[in-house]
TIMAR-432114 format. One record per residue (C-alpha): residue number from 1; residue in three letters; x negated, y negated, z negated. Coordinates in nm, 3 decimals. Layout:
! TIMAR-432114
+-----+-----+---------+---------+---------+
|   k |   r |      px |      py |      pz |
+-----+-----+---------+---------+---------+
| NUM | Ala |       X |       Y |       Z |
...
+-----+-----+---------+---------+---------+
! end
This chain:
! TIMAR-432114
+-----+-----+---------+---------+---------+
|   k |   r |      px |      py |      pz |
+-----+-----+---------+---------+---------+
|   1 | Met |  -7.922 |  -3.136 |  -6.811 |
|   2 | Ser |  -7.863 |  -2.766 |  -6.762 |
|   3 | Ile |  -7.501 |  -2.804 |  -6.859 |
|   4 | Gln |  -7.450 |  -3.094 |  -6.614 |
|   5 | Arg |  -7.615 |  -2.900 |  -6.329 |
|   6 | Lys |  -7.390 |  -2.605 |  -6.394 |
|   7 | Arg |  -7.084 |  -2.830 |  -6.373 |
|   8 | Ile |  -7.200 |  -2.982 |  -6.043 |
|   9 | Ala |  -7.269 |  -2.634 |  -5.896 |
|  10 | Ala |  -6.926 |  -2.511 |  -6.002 |
|  11 | Ala |  -6.757 |  -2.815 |  -5.838 |
|  12 | Leu |  -6.948 |  -2.765 |  -5.515 |
|  13 | Gly |  -6.852 |  -2.395 |  -5.512 |
|  14 | Ala |  -6.485 |  -2.482 |  -5.549 |
|  15 | Val |  -6.508 |  -2.731 |  -5.259 |
|  16 | Phe |  -6.673 |  -2.471 |  -5.035 |
|  17 | Ala |  -6.410 |  -2.210 |  -5.127 |
|  18 | Val |  -6.125 |  -2.447 |  -5.039 |
|  19 | Ala |  -6.292 |  -2.533 |  -4.709 |
|  20 | Ala |  -6.338 |  -2.165 |  -4.625 |
|  21 | Ile |  -5.973 |  -2.089 |  -4.698 |
|  22 | Gly |  -5.862 |  -2.381 |  -4.480 |
|  23 | Ala |  -6.083 |  -2.266 |  -4.196 |
|  24 | Gly |  -5.942 |  -1.913 |  -4.221 |
|  25 | Ser |  -5.585 |  -2.037 |  -4.213 |
|  26 | Leu |  -5.656 |  -2.252 |  -3.905 |
|  27 | Ser |  -5.815 |  -1.955 |  -3.732 |
|  28 | Leu |  -5.513 |  -1.731 |  -3.805 |
|  29 | Ser |  -5.272 |  -2.002 |  -3.680 |
|  30 | Arg |  -5.462 |  -2.037 |  -3.354 |
|  31 | Gly |  -5.473 |  -1.657 |  -3.316 |
|  32 | Gly |  -5.095 |  -1.629 |  -3.359 |
|  33 | Ala |  -5.034 |  -1.899 |  -3.099 |
|  34 | Arg |  -5.264 |  -1.724 |  -2.852 |
|  35 | Ala |  -5.080 |  -1.393 |  -2.914 |
|  36 | Ala |  -4.744 |  -1.558 |  -2.850 |
|  37 | Glu |  -4.878 |  -1.716 |  -2.531 |
|  38 | Ala |  -5.015 |  -1.380 |  -2.420 |
|  39 | Ser |  -4.679 |  -1.211 |  -2.492 |
|  40 | Ala |  -4.497 |  -1.475 |  -2.285 |
|  41 | Ala |  -4.741 |  -1.434 |  -1.997 |
|  42 | Ala |  -4.699 |  -1.051 |  -2.006 |
|  43 | Ala |  -4.314 |  -1.060 |  -1.967 |
|  44 | Pro |  -4.236 |  -0.912 |  -1.621 |
|  45 | Glu |  -4.045 |  -1.124 |  -1.369 |
|  46 | Val |  -3.719 |  -0.961 |  -1.253 |
|  47 | Asp |  -3.424 |  -1.065 |  -1.036 |
|  48 | Val |  -3.108 |  -1.101 |  -1.244 |
|  49 | Ala |  -2.751 |  -1.142 |  -1.116 |
|  50 | Ser |  -2.410 |  -1.169 |  -1.275 |
|  51 | Val |  -2.175 |  -0.876 |  -1.215 |
|  52 | Val |  -1.895 |  -0.935 |  -0.963 |
|  53 | Ala |  -1.539 |  -0.921 |  -1.098 |
|  54 | Ala |  -1.252 |  -0.902 |  -0.848 |
|  55 | Thr |  -0.908 |  -0.755 |  -0.787 |
|  56 | Ile |  -0.941 |  -0.453 |  -0.556 |
|  57 | Thr |  -0.753 |  -0.151 |  -0.427 |
|  58 | Asp |  -0.928 |   0.185 |  -0.456 |
|  59 | Tyr |  -1.042 |   0.336 |  -0.125 |
|  60 | Gln |  -1.195 |   0.668 |  -0.025 |
|  61 | Gly |  -1.427 |   0.682 |   0.277 |
|  62 | Tyr |  -1.432 |   0.960 |   0.540 |
|  63 | Ser |  -1.577 |   1.035 |   0.882 |
|  64 | Gly |  -1.360 |   1.128 |   1.176 |
|  65 | Arg |  -1.312 |   1.122 |   1.553 |
|  66 | Ile |  -1.086 |   0.928 |   1.785 |
|  67 | Glu |  -0.825 |   1.140 |   1.964 |
|  68 | Ala |  -0.572 |   1.056 |   2.232 |
|  69 | Ile |  -0.207 |   1.110 |   2.145 |
|  70 | Asp |  -0.142 |   1.246 |   2.496 |
|  71 | Lys |  -0.404 |   1.435 |   2.697 |
|  72 | Val |  -0.306 |   1.598 |   3.026 |
|  73 | Asp |  -0.509 |   1.820 |   3.257 |
|  74 | Val |  -0.366 |   1.760 |   3.603 |
|  75 | Arg |  -0.359 |   2.081 |   3.811 |
|  76 | Pro |  -0.174 |   2.172 |   4.132 |
|  77 | Leu |   0.154 |   2.360 |   4.104 |
|  78 | Val |   0.163 |   2.454 |   4.474 |
|  79 | Pro |  -0.123 |   2.565 |   4.700 |
|  80 | Gly |  -0.236 |   2.366 |   5.001 |
|  81 | Thr |  -0.479 |   2.112 |   5.141 |
|  82 | Ile |  -0.535 |   1.777 |   4.966 |
|  83 | Val |  -0.449 |   1.500 |   5.210 |
|  84 | Ala |  -0.465 |   1.192 |   4.985 |
|  85 | Val |  -0.607 |   1.073 |   4.650 |
|  86 | His |  -0.432 |   0.755 |   4.530 |
|  87 | Phe |  -0.624 |   0.656 |   4.216 |
|  88 | Lys |  -0.964 |   0.508 |   4.135 |
|  89 | Asp |  -1.189 |   0.682 |   3.884 |
|  90 | Gly |  -1.140 |   0.544 |   3.533 |
|  91 | Ser |  -0.841 |   0.329 |   3.621 |
|  92 | Phe |  -0.520 |   0.284 |   3.422 |
|  93 | Val |  -0.207 |   0.448 |   3.560 |
|  94 | Lys |   0.156 |   0.435 |   3.460 |
|  95 | Lys |   0.388 |   0.728 |   3.428 |
|  96 | Gly |   0.514 |   0.819 |   3.776 |
|  97 | Asp |   0.225 |   0.662 |   3.969 |
|  98 | Ala |   0.102 |   0.868 |   4.266 |
|  99 | Leu |  -0.221 |   1.059 |   4.203 |
| 100 | Val |  -0.276 |   1.328 |   4.470 |
| 101 | Asp |  -0.088 |   1.446 |   4.779 |
| 102 | Ile |  -0.101 |   1.806 |   4.903 |
| 103 | Asp |  -0.004 |   1.868 |   5.267 |
| 104 | Pro |   0.379 |   1.860 |   5.246 |
| 105 | Arg |   0.461 |   2.003 |   5.591 |
| 106 | Pro |   0.491 |   2.370 |   5.490 |
| 107 | Tyr |   0.716 |   2.275 |   5.201 |
| 108 | Gln |   0.927 |   2.044 |   5.413 |
| 109 | Ala |   0.978 |   2.334 |   5.652 |
| 110 | Glu |   1.089 |   2.554 |   5.363 |
| 111 | Val |   1.341 |   2.289 |   5.263 |
| 112 | Asp |   1.480 |   2.275 |   5.616 |
| 113 | His |   1.501 |   2.655 |   5.636 |
| 114 | Ala |   1.676 |   2.676 |   5.298 |
| 115 | Ala |   1.919 |   2.405 |   5.403 |
| 116 | Ala |   2.005 |   2.603 |   5.717 |
| 117 | Gln |   2.056 |   2.919 |   5.515 |
| 118 | Leu |   2.284 |   2.729 |   5.284 |
| 119 | Ala |   2.495 |   2.614 |   5.578 |
| 120 | Val |   2.530 |   2.976 |   5.695 |
| 121 | Thr |   2.639 |   3.099 |   5.352 |
| 122 | Gln |   2.883 |   2.811 |   5.317 |
| 123 | Ala |   3.050 |   2.907 |   5.645 |
| 124 | Arg |   3.064 |   3.272 |   5.548 |
| 125 | Asn |   3.202 |   3.182 |   5.206 |
| 126 | Ala |   3.476 |   2.972 |   5.362 |
| 127 | Tyr |   3.573 |   3.253 |   5.599 |
| 128 | Thr |   3.580 |   3.527 |   5.333 |
| 129 | Thr |   3.774 |   3.307 |   5.094 |
| 130 | Ser |   4.040 |   3.246 |   5.360 |
| 131 | Asp |   4.049 |   3.614 |   5.454 |
| 132 | Ala |   4.093 |   3.716 |   5.091 |
| 133 | Ala |   4.385 |   3.474 |   5.052 |
| 134 | Arg |   4.552 |   3.618 |   5.365 |
| 135 | Ala |   4.510 |   3.974 |   5.235 |
| 136 | Glu |   4.669 |   3.865 |   4.907 |
| 137 | Arg |   4.985 |   3.756 |   5.092 |
| 138 | Leu |   4.996 |   4.072 |   5.303 |
| 139 | Leu |   4.961 |   4.292 |   4.996 |
| 140 | Ala |   5.265 |   4.127 |   4.842 |
| 141 | Asp |   5.469 |   4.233 |   5.147 |
| 142 | Asn |   5.309 |   4.583 |   5.154 |
| 143 | Ala |   5.171 |   4.492 |   5.498 |
| 144 | Ile |   4.810 |   4.588 |   5.425 |
| 145 | Ala |   4.642 |   4.896 |   5.288 |
| 146 | Arg |   4.506 |   4.876 |   4.941 |
| 147 | Arg |   4.162 |   4.974 |   5.067 |
| 148 | Asp |   4.156 |   4.688 |   5.320 |
| 149 | Tyr |   4.266 |   4.446 |   5.051 |
| 150 | Asp |   3.980 |   4.554 |   4.823 |
| 151 | Gln |   3.731 |   4.509 |   5.107 |
| 152 | Thr |   3.838 |   4.149 |   5.168 |
| 153 | Gln |   3.817 |   4.065 |   4.798 |
| 154 | Asn |   3.469 |   4.218 |   4.772 |
| 155 | Ala |   3.351 |   4.029 |   5.080 |
| 156 | Ala |   3.473 |   3.702 |   4.924 |
| 157 | Arg |   3.288 |   3.769 |   4.603 |
| 158 | Glu |   2.967 |   3.857 |   4.791 |
| 159 | Ala |   2.994 |   3.538 |   4.995 |
| 160 | Ala |   3.037 |   3.330 |   4.676 |
| 161 | Ala |   2.727 |   3.489 |   4.523 |
| 162 | Gly |   2.534 |   3.438 |   4.847 |
| 163 | Leu |   2.629 |   3.070 |   4.840 |
| 164 | Lys |   2.483 |   3.030 |   4.491 |
| 165 | Ala |   2.162 |   3.207 |   4.599 |
| 166 | Ala |   2.128 |   2.979 |   4.899 |
| 167 | Gln |   2.180 |   2.673 |   4.682 |
| 168 | Ala |   1.909 |   2.798 |   4.442 |
| 169 | Ala |   1.670 |   2.864 |   4.731 |
| 170 | Leu |   1.719 |   2.511 |   4.861 |
| 171 | Glu |   1.658 |   2.368 |   4.513 |
| 172 | Thr |   1.337 |   2.574 |   4.480 |
| 173 | Ala |   1.216 |   2.450 |   4.818 |
| 174 | Arg |   1.285 |   2.090 |   4.718 |
| 175 | Ile |   1.095 |   2.137 |   4.390 |
| 176 | Asn |   0.792 |   2.280 |   4.573 |
| 177 | Leu |   0.805 |   1.987 |   4.812 |
| 178 | Ala |   0.808 |   1.749 |   4.515 |
| 179 | Tyr |   0.511 |   1.937 |   4.362 |
| 180 | Ala |   0.312 |   1.855 |   4.674 |
| 181 | His |   0.330 |   1.489 |   4.566 |
| 182 | Ile |   0.149 |   1.484 |   4.229 |
| 183 | Thr |   0.230 |   1.190 |   3.999 |
| 184 | Ala |   0.107 |   1.079 |   3.655 |
| 185 | Pro |   0.303 |   1.261 |   3.382 |
| 186 | Val |   0.203 |   1.002 |   3.119 |
| 187 | Ser |   0.066 |   0.650 |   3.112 |
| 188 | Gly |  -0.301 |   0.615 |   3.032 |
| 189 | Arg |  -0.655 |   0.614 |   3.166 |
| 190 | Val |  -0.737 |   0.858 |   3.443 |
| 191 | Ser |  -1.070 |   1.035 |   3.474 |
| 192 | Arg |  -1.258 |   1.095 |   3.800 |
| 193 | Ala |  -1.118 |   1.291 |   4.094 |
| 194 | Glu |  -1.249 |   1.645 |   4.057 |
| 195 | Met |  -1.111 |   1.747 |   4.400 |
| 196 | Thr |  -1.118 |   1.515 |   4.700 |
| 197 | Val |  -0.944 |   1.498 |   5.038 |
| 198 | Gly |  -0.981 |   1.809 |   5.250 |
| 199 | Asn |  -1.020 |   2.059 |   4.968 |
| 200 | Val |  -0.783 |   2.355 |   4.959 |
| 201 | Val |  -0.635 |   2.423 |   4.617 |
| 202 | Ser |  -0.455 |   2.721 |   4.474 |
| 203 | Thr |  -0.221 |   2.780 |   4.181 |
| 204 | Gly |  -0.207 |   3.018 |   3.889 |
| 205 | Ala |  -0.481 |   3.099 |   3.639 |
| 206 | Gly |  -0.751 |   2.989 |   3.882 |
| 207 | Ala |  -0.590 |   2.655 |   3.965 |
| 208 | Pro |  -0.862 |   2.387 |   3.985 |
| 209 | Leu |  -0.862 |   2.075 |   3.771 |
| 210 | Leu |  -0.774 |   1.768 |   3.976 |
| 211 | Thr |  -0.828 |   1.506 |   3.702 |
| 212 | Thr |  -0.736 |   1.429 |   3.339 |
| 213 | Ile |  -0.526 |   1.153 |   3.184 |
| 214 | Val |  -0.548 |   1.031 |   2.823 |
| 215 | Ser |  -0.307 |   0.788 |   2.665 |
| 216 | Val |  -0.458 |   0.461 |   2.543 |
| 217 | Ser |  -0.234 |   0.291 |   2.287 |
| 218 | Pro |  -0.154 |   0.386 |   2.021 |
| 219 | Ile |  -0.434 |   0.631 |   1.945 |
| 220 | Tyr |  -0.519 |   0.882 |   1.672 |
| 221 | Ala |  -0.812 |   0.906 |   1.433 |
| 222 | Ser |  -0.844 |   1.257 |   1.286 |
| 223 | Phe |  -1.039 |   1.325 |   0.968 |
| 224 | Glu |  -1.061 |   1.566 |   0.674 |
| 225 | Val |  -0.970 |   1.449 |   0.323 |
| 226 | Asp |  -1.054 |   1.620 |  -0.003 |
| 227 | Glu |  -0.798 |   1.786 |  -0.225 |
| 228 | Gln |  -0.798 |   1.510 |  -0.487 |
| 229 | Thr |  -0.722 |   1.239 |  -0.230 |
| 230 | Tyr |  -0.444 |   1.450 |  -0.083 |
| 231 | Leu |  -0.283 |   1.509 |  -0.422 |
| 232 | Arg |  -0.318 |   1.147 |  -0.527 |
| 233 | Tyr |  -0.207 |   0.964 |  -0.213 |
| 234 | Leu |  -0.085 |   1.193 |   0.067 |
| 235 | Ser |   0.128 |   1.465 |  -0.093 |
| 236 | His |   0.440 |   1.244 |  -0.107 |
| 237 | Asp |   0.743 |   1.334 |   0.102 |
| 238 | Gly |   0.920 |   1.107 |   0.348 |
| 239 | Asp |   0.774 |   0.762 |   0.405 |
| 240 | Gly |   0.527 |   0.784 |   0.116 |
| 241 | Lys |   0.239 |   0.879 |   0.345 |
| 242 | Ala |   0.313 |   0.594 |   0.589 |
| 243 | Ala |   0.273 |   0.342 |   0.305 |
| 244 | Val |  -0.086 |   0.451 |   0.236 |
| 245 | Pro |  -0.325 |   0.187 |   0.379 |
| 246 | Val |  -0.578 |   0.318 |   0.629 |
| 247 | Ala |  -0.857 |   0.123 |   0.800 |
| 248 | Leu |  -1.098 |   0.216 |   1.079 |
| 249 | Gly |  -1.451 |   0.106 |   1.163 |
| 250 | Leu |  -1.673 |   0.208 |   1.454 |
| 251 | Ala |  -2.038 |   0.311 |   1.445 |
| 252 | Asn |  -2.157 |  -0.037 |   1.548 |
| 253 | Glu |  -1.946 |  -0.217 |   1.289 |
| 254 | Ser |  -2.035 |  -0.285 |   0.927 |
| 255 | Gly |  -1.675 |  -0.333 |   0.817 |
| 256 | Phe |  -1.333 |  -0.198 |   0.909 |
| 257 | Ser |  -1.184 |  -0.387 |   1.202 |
| 258 | Arg |  -0.850 |  -0.207 |   1.249 |
| 259 | Asp |  -0.564 |  -0.126 |   1.016 |
| 260 | Gly |  -0.334 |   0.169 |   1.071 |
| 261 | Arg |  -0.107 |   0.417 |   0.899 |
| 262 | Val |  -0.105 |   0.788 |   0.825 |
| 263 | Asp |   0.085 |   0.966 |   1.102 |
| 264 | Ser |   0.068 |   1.329 |   0.993 |
| 265 | Val |  -0.090 |   1.566 |   0.742 |
| 266 | Asp |  -0.165 |   1.928 |   0.827 |
| 267 | Asn |   0.049 |   2.205 |   0.679 |
| 268 | Arg |  -0.234 |   2.385 |   0.498 |
| 269 | Leu |  -0.556 |   2.312 |   0.312 |
| 270 | Asp |  -0.875 |   2.484 |   0.424 |
| 271 | Ala |  -0.976 |   2.700 |   0.127 |
| 272 | Asn |  -1.338 |   2.721 |   0.250 |
| 273 | Ser |  -1.406 |   2.348 |   0.271 |
| 274 | Gly |  -1.140 |   2.228 |   0.025 |
| 275 | Thr |  -1.013 |   1.971 |   0.276 |
| 276 | Ile |  -0.698 |   1.908 |   0.475 |
| 277 | Arg |  -0.663 |   1.759 |   0.824 |
| 278 | Val |  -0.508 |   1.412 |   0.847 |
| 279 | Arg |  -0.416 |   1.199 |   1.148 |
| 280 | Ala |  -0.388 |   0.821 |   1.131 |
| 281 | Arg |  -0.235 |   0.608 |   1.407 |
| 282 | Phe |  -0.398 |   0.282 |   1.522 |
| 283 | Asp |  -0.308 |   0.021 |   1.780 |
| 284 | Asn |  -0.545 |   0.017 |   2.079 |
| 285 | Ala |  -0.401 |  -0.250 |   2.307 |
| 286 | Asp |  -0.749 |  -0.359 |   2.421 |
| 287 | Gly |  -0.846 |  -0.002 |   2.513 |
| 288 | Ala |  -1.174 |  -0.023 |   2.319 |
| 289 | Leu |  -1.110 |   0.304 |   2.136 |
| 290 | Val |  -1.166 |   0.609 |   2.355 |
| 291 | Pro |  -1.127 |   0.975 |   2.258 |
| 292 | Gly |  -1.436 |   1.130 |   2.103 |
| 293 | Leu |  -1.575 |   0.814 |   1.939 |
| 294 | Tyr |  -1.711 |   0.848 |   1.585 |
| 295 | Ala |  -1.492 |   0.664 |   1.337 |
| 296 | Arg |  -1.536 |   0.560 |   0.976 |
| 297 | Ile |  -1.206 |   0.587 |   0.792 |
| 298 | Lys |  -1.110 |   0.452 |   0.453 |
| 299 | Val |  -0.791 |   0.563 |   0.282 |
| 300 | Gly |  -0.647 |   0.351 |   0.002 |
| 301 | Gly |  -0.386 |   0.400 |  -0.261 |
| 302 | Gly |  -0.265 |   0.288 |  -0.599 |
| 303 | Ala |  -0.193 |  -0.061 |  -0.725 |
| 304 | Pro |  -0.450 |  -0.344 |  -0.706 |
| 305 | His |  -0.652 |  -0.375 |  -1.026 |
| 306 | Gln |  -0.940 |  -0.569 |  -1.179 |
| 307 | Ala |  -1.282 |  -0.416 |  -1.126 |
| 308 | Val |  -1.646 |  -0.491 |  -1.206 |
| 309 | Met |  -1.893 |  -0.429 |  -0.922 |
| 310 | Val |  -2.271 |  -0.431 |  -0.883 |
| 311 | Asp |  -2.528 |  -0.361 |  -0.613 |
| 312 | Asp |  -2.642 |   0.001 |  -0.589 |
| 313 | Ser |  -3.005 |  -0.112 |  -0.629 |
| 314 | Ala |  -2.927 |  -0.222 |  -0.986 |
| 315 | Ile |  -2.826 |   0.127 |  -1.095 |
| 316 | Gly |  -3.089 |   0.365 |  -1.230 |
| 317 | Thr |  -3.073 |   0.738 |  -1.291 |
| 318 | Asp |  -3.165 |   0.900 |  -1.621 |
| 319 | Gln |  -3.131 |   1.276 |  -1.568 |
| 320 | Asp |  -2.753 |   1.319 |  -1.532 |
| 321 | Lys |  -2.672 |   0.965 |  -1.646 |
| 322 | Lys |  -2.642 |   0.633 |  -1.463 |
| 323 | Phe |  -2.760 |   0.314 |  -1.631 |
| 324 | Val |  -2.826 |  -0.056 |  -1.578 |
| 325 | Met |  -3.044 |  -0.307 |  -1.760 |
| 326 | Val |  -2.834 |  -0.585 |  -1.911 |
| 327 | Val |  -3.014 |  -0.913 |  -1.983 |
| 328 | Asp |  -2.887 |  -1.079 |  -2.300 |
| 329 | Ala |  -2.890 |  -1.447 |  -2.396 |
| 330 | Gly |  -3.243 |  -1.414 |  -2.533 |
| 331 | Ser |  -3.371 |  -1.269 |  -2.202 |
| 332 | His |  -3.421 |  -0.921 |  -2.342 |
| 333 | Ala |  -3.349 |  -0.614 |  -2.126 |
| 334 | Arg |  -3.092 |  -0.384 |  -2.286 |
| 335 | Tyr |  -3.033 |  -0.028 |  -2.168 |
| 336 | Arg |  -2.664 |   0.031 |  -2.083 |
| 337 | Glu |  -2.514 |   0.361 |  -1.968 |
| 338 | Val |  -2.242 |   0.318 |  -1.703 |
| 339 | Ala |  -1.983 |   0.528 |  -1.519 |
| 340 | Thr |  -1.985 |   0.456 |  -1.145 |
| 341 | Gly |  -1.696 |   0.462 |  -0.899 |
| 342 | Asn |  -1.654 |   0.412 |  -0.525 |
| 343 | Leu |  -1.813 |   0.159 |  -0.293 |
| 344 | His |  -1.607 |  -0.150 |  -0.220 |
| 345 | Glu |  -1.733 |  -0.385 |   0.053 |
| 346 | Gly |  -2.093 |  -0.283 |  -0.013 |
| 347 | Leu |  -2.078 |  -0.302 |  -0.393 |
| 348 | Arg |  -2.049 |  -0.013 |  -0.638 |
| 349 | Val |  -1.749 |  -0.018 |  -0.870 |
| 350 | Ile |  -1.839 |   0.031 |  -1.236 |
| 351 | Asp |  -1.559 |   0.217 |  -1.408 |
| 352 | Lys |  -1.708 |   0.191 |  -1.757 |
| 353 | Gly |  -2.000 |   0.020 |  -1.929 |
| 354 | Leu |  -1.999 |  -0.343 |  -1.804 |
| 355 | Gln |  -1.785 |  -0.649 |  -1.866 |
| 356 | Pro |  -1.723 |  -0.952 |  -1.641 |
| 357 | Gly |  -1.982 |  -1.226 |  -1.691 |
| 358 | Glu |  -2.269 |  -0.998 |  -1.797 |
| 359 | Arg |  -2.605 |  -1.026 |  -1.624 |
| 360 | Ile |  -2.805 |  -0.728 |  -1.504 |
| 361 | Ile |  -3.141 |  -0.667 |  -1.339 |
| 362 | Val |  -3.097 |  -0.608 |  -0.966 |
| 363 | Asn |  -3.463 |  -0.605 |  -0.860 |
| 364 | Gly |  -3.763 |  -0.507 |  -1.069 |
| 365 | Leu |  -3.585 |  -0.241 |  -1.271 |
| 366 | Gln |  -3.901 |  -0.030 |  -1.283 |
| 367 | Arg |  -4.096 |  -0.314 |  -1.447 |
| 368 | Ala |  -3.851 |  -0.368 |  -1.732 |
| 369 | Arg |  -3.847 |  -0.168 |  -2.055 |
| 370 | Pro |  -3.555 |  -0.148 |  -2.299 |
| 371 | Asp |  -3.559 |  -0.428 |  -2.560 |
| 372 | Asp |  -3.860 |  -0.600 |  -2.396 |
| 373 | Ala |  -3.854 |  -0.964 |  -2.294 |
| 374 | Val |  -3.826 |  -1.039 |  -1.923 |
| 375 | Lys |  -3.889 |  -1.341 |  -1.704 |
| 376 | Val |  -3.553 |  -1.416 |  -1.542 |
| 377 | Lys |  -3.508 |  -1.516 |  -1.178 |
| 378 | Ala |  -3.141 |  -1.578 |  -1.100 |
| 379 | Val |  -3.019 |  -1.436 |  -0.766 |
| 380 | Ala |  -2.688 |  -1.352 |  -0.602 |
| 381 | Met |  -2.550 |  -1.001 |  -0.647 |
| 382 | Thr |  -2.565 |  -0.932 |  -0.274 |
| 383 | Gly |  -2.887 |  -1.011 |  -0.090 |
| 384 | Gly |  -3.186 |  -1.168 |  -0.258 |
| 385 | Ala |  -3.115 |  -1.536 |  -0.220 |
| 386 | Pro |  -3.155 |  -1.749 |  -0.536 |
| 387 | Ala |  -2.834 |  -1.839 |  -0.709 |
| 388 | Ala |  -2.718 |  -2.201 |  -0.757 |
| 389 | Ala |  -2.837 |  -2.206 |  -1.119 |
| 390 | Pro |  -3.211 |  -2.278 |  -1.165 |
| 391 | Ala |  -3.434 |  -1.994 |  -1.270 |
| 392 | Ala |  -3.514 |  -1.986 |  -1.640 |
| 393 | Thr |  -3.827 |  -1.858 |  -1.812 |
| 394 | Val |  -3.792 |  -1.766 |  -2.176 |
| 395 | Ala |  -4.052 |  -1.594 |  -2.395 |
| 396 | Ala |  -3.923 |  -1.386 |  -2.684 |
| 397 | Arg |  -4.048 |  -1.443 |  -3.030 |
+-----+-----+---------+---------+---------+
! end
């Protein structure tokens, strides 16, 4: 009996041991599944977008000011009383249009007086010329003294000089009369009338400003470019500078609405700022550009080339390095150092570190850690709208 009981007890012990092992294995399996579920739930959700690949031309951006090609301060050249103002404030005038009239009567009188003086000198010149010719004939016959002959020749020369002086005086009087009628020296937009009818104006250093005129189209945009841009694009001789693309945008515009060309580059570089003055010419047929406006200028150069671009929000800073988080096929965030370039239509050009087709985190960068799993939400590179592809959730194992 004792031997049989021992056998039964041993069999029961083996059964209990097997059951205990099975229960332990089941418990471990359930624990691993819960851990995997917890890991999947802990993966942070981030916005992921594919990098943008396009053919672009490199541009450099600068700030500048609009300047008129022609700017004229209209001042009187003769003194007198203003008797008429022919323009409206802010209107457009053409070259030669009447602006202001100064009382012309004194200057008309000077013209008449000079004309009379000219007539006198003409008569005297005719008489002395005839007298000199007569003395010439008499001298040939020894019928006149040498002294009398010399006097007639001298009188003729004086009369000829007097005639030229009278002609010059008449011309001066006519010019002063013309100055009394002030016209537009250039075509453009006129400012307000600084002096109105009835005011007495003078000339010289204290001559008052009557109005100003600025040309409208074409128009300049002046800006300072750095030394590298000058050496790369603008240091060419001849027509090389004119071939450099230039675009202009105003303060209320997000893009660049006008295309132009480089008109001139200054003859020296400012050693203090390391920049050189550049002028670009733009068409302004609608008159929307006025001198003094702030302008955003972009200067391009080089041949079009393929580039990879991302949103600035996707780029992180690690001390002196720039980086992005690339999301691989297994939805793991991978640290990638990049070299950044210029902005192009709101996107940052990546010179080195990314390839077309790669996906990067554009929102939620602070929640992702290198080599950790992430919960992917597909969005467009610009803006935050969801992309056409459905969002995918993948838990790493």
